[in-house]
C-alpha positions in Angstrom: 7.8 -23.8 27.4 5.5 -21.6 29.4 4.3 -18.3 28.7 3.0 -15.1 30.6 1.2 -12.6 28.9 0.6 -9.1 30.4 -0.7 -5.7 29.6 1.3 -2.7 30.6 -0.3 0.9 30.3 2.4 3.4 30.4 2.8 7.2 30.5 3.9 8.4 27.1 6.0 11.1 28.7 7.9 8.9 31.0 8.6 5.9 28.6 12.4 5.8 27.4 12.6 6.5 23.7 13.4 2.8 22.9 9.7 2.1 23.8 11.0 -0.5 26.5 9.6 0.2 29.8 13.0 -0.5 31.5 16.1 -2.0 30.6 16.7 -3.0 34.2 13.5 -5.1 34.0 14.6 -6.9 30.9 17.9 -7.9 32.8 16.2 -9.1 35.8 14.1 -11.2 33.7 17.0 -12.4 31.8 18.8 -13.5 35.1 16.1 -16.0 35.9 17.0 -19.8 35.4 15.2 -21.2 32.3 14.3 -17.8 31.1 13.8 -18.0 27.2 13.0 -14.4 26.4 10.2 -12.0 25.9 8.3 -10.2 23.3 6.8 -6.7 23.5 4.3 -5.5 21.2 3.1 -1.6 21.2 -0.7 -1.9 20.6 -1.6 1.6 20.8 -0.9 4.8 22.5 0.2 3.9 26.0 -0.3 0.1 25.7 2.2 -2.7 25.4 1.6 -6.3 25.6 4.5 -8.5 27.0 4.9 -12.0 26.6 7.6 -13.6 28.7 8.8 -17.1 27.8 10.3 -19.6 30.5 11.0 -23.4 30.5 8.1 -24.3 32.8 5.6 -23.0 35.0 7.6 -24.0 38.1 10.4 -21.7 36.9 7.8 -18.9 36.1 6.6 -19.1 39.8 10.0 -19.1 41.1 11.1 -16.4 39.0 8.1 -14.2 40.1 9.1 -14.7 43.9 12.7 -14.0 43.2 12.3 -10.8 41.3 8.8 -9.7 41.8 9.5 -6.6 44.0 12.7 -5.9 42.1 10.7 -5.6 38.7 7.6 -3.8 40.4 9.7 -0.7 41.9 11.1 0.5 38.2 8.0 -0.4 36.7 5.9 2.0 38.6 7.9 4.8 37.3 6.6 4.3 33.9 3.2 2.7 34.1 -0.2 4.4 34.7 -1.8 1.4 36.4 -0.4 -2.0 37.7 0.4 -4.5 34.9 -2.6 -6.5 33.9 -2.1 -10.3 33.8 -4.1 -11.5 30.5 -3.1 -15.3 30.5 -0.5 -17.8 31.4 0.0 -21.2 30.1 1.9 -23.7 28.3 3.1 -22.6 24.7 1.6 -25.1 22.3 3.0 -23.5 19.0 6.0 -21.6 18.4 7.5 -20.8 14.8 9.5 -17.9 15.6 12.8 -17.6 14.0 14.5 -14.8 15.7 
């Protein structure tokens, strides 16, 4: 497994009530081959940390090329700055039961 961790800074007035930046973005990620899922954590007012998990780094790179622009456009409507890449790398532990 391979994880990509990003920080999103979003507008509190533009974020949907669900707290998810955009359902369309989640669907786009879900359409990627070997996409395992994501975890979104609200860490403060206007800040979310998002962890996307894929089967491999190669699938992550391919997905970024395939859906990058499609994700960027709806995200621009809610975020106050471009998403910040925190880190990416192999998953070395996972005990999630969800």
